[in-house]
N, C-alpha and C positions, 0 to 999 in steps of 0.2 A: 466465587470459590477461590480461596487462597490456601495453597497447600504448603508443606513444610520448607522452610529456608528461604521463602520469598521476601525480597526487600523492596521497599517503595520509599524514594527519598522525598522529603518535602521541597516545596519550592524555595527559591532564593530571592534575594532583593533584585538581582540581575534579570530575573525571569518573571516578575510580577508576583512572587510569593505564593504560587500556586502550582501544585501537581494535581491533576484532575484524572480520576478514573471513573469511567461510565458504569452503568448497570449491567448485571448479568454477564460479567466477565469471568474468565477462568485463568488462573495463574498457577501452573504446575510447578513442581518442585524446583527450588533454587532459581526461579526466574526473577529478574531485576527490572524495575522501572526507575529510571533516573530522575533527577531533579527537574522541575519545571516542565514535565511532560504532560500531554493531553491524550488520554487513551478513551476511545469511544465506547459505545455500548456493544455487548455481545462479543468482545474480543476474546481470543484464545492465544495464550502464551504457553507453549509446550515447555518441557523441562529445560532449564538452563538458558532461556532466552535473555538476552541482555540488551536493554534499551537505554542508550546513553541520554544525557540531559538534553532538554529543549526539543524533544521529538514529539511528533503528533502521529497517532494511529487512528485511522478511521473506523467507524462502526463495522462489526462483523469481520474484521481482519484476523488472520490466523498467521502466527509465527511458529515455525517448526522448531523442533528441539536444537538448542545450541546456537540458533540464529543470533546475530549480533547486528544492531543498528546504530550507526554513527550519529553523533550529536547533530542536532538541528535537521535530521532527515524527516521526511514525511512518508507515511504508509497509507495510501488511499483506502476508502471504505471497500470491503469485500475483497481485498488483496490478500494474497498468500505469499509468505517469504519462506522458502524451503529450509529445512533443517541444515544446520552448519553453514548457512549462507552469511556472508558478510556484506551487508547493504550499506553502501557508501553514498547512494543517491536516492532521490525520491522515487517511490514506486507508485505508478498511477492506480486510481481506483479500478478494481476488478482485474488488476495485473497479477501475474505470477513471476516473482523474482527468485532465481536459483543461483547458487555457486559462490565459491570463494571469490569475492569481488563480484557480487551478484549482478546478473544481467536480466533483462526482461525476456522471459522465455515464452510468453503468450498471455492468455487470459486464464483466470482461475475458474474454468468450466465446471469442474467438480463442485466447487463451492457455490457457484451460481445455481447449479441444478439442485444441490441440497437446500438452498434457501428458497426454493420454488420459482425461480425466474422462468418465464415462459420461453419455450424453444425459439419462438420469433424473435424475442428480445436478445437471446444469446447469439442468434444469427446476425442480428443487426450490430451487436458489439463486435463480433468477429470482423464484419465487413469494415466497420470504422477503424478497428485496430489495424487491419491490413493497410488501409489507406493512410492512416496516421504515421505508420513506421515503414512506408514504401521509400525507395531510393530517389524518387524524383522530387526535385525542389528542396526547400529548406523545411525544417520542422514547423516553423511558424507559418509558412505558406500552406502546408498540408493541414495544420491545425485550423486555419481559417476555412479551408475547403470542407473539412469534416464538420466544423460548426455550421456551415451554411446547409450542407446536405442532410444533416441529422438534427436540425434545430428543435424538432418536437420530441426527440427521444431523450427521456429523463436520464437514463444511465450514460449515454454518450455525452450529454451536456455536463454531467458530473466530472467526466474525464476532462473535457475542454476547460471547465472552470478550474479544475486542479492545476492543469498545466498553466493556464493564464495567470493564476494567482502567484505562481512561482514560489520559491523558497530560497534558503541559503545554499541548498545543494543542487547539482545538476540533476537532470531527469535520468532515471535508469531506463536504458534502451535495449533493444535486442542486439545480439552479437551479429546476426545475419539478418537480411530481409525476411520478414515473416511470410510464410507461405500459407499455412492453416493454423491460425491461433487457436 
């Protein structure tokens, strides 16, 4: 669904000549997809969302009205970027980023419930999130601990793979130690 005033730029030679938009997406009024972006399936862009060039947005991510994503940033699958947020860093799958110069404020619990994730899976994601963004050790040490402890959990493995893959941007992290994601 593409509403009024939506713009989508084609790919450039510097980005492989491709801008890719998945199936069953919704682009509300005046939203923008920059050049050389990759947008997954079932993604929702509310009014006036701006996605700069070379970004990627995972399946079923939702970007709230007026959100802006800086070039080369990644938004993971099932993530939520709040309205009027300025995302300068990569947002993990299932994460929720909010604010001007967005920070990770927890998990997209409402989105997970709406998509039919089992209660047990949501609790497992919450546990992994708390461990991953705790104060002890480095992020990479905590990442390896989470990868080992939750190696059979598909959703946690997606987060681990997203962080390991890295990108051109830093990782969007919480402002404070998470207590109850």
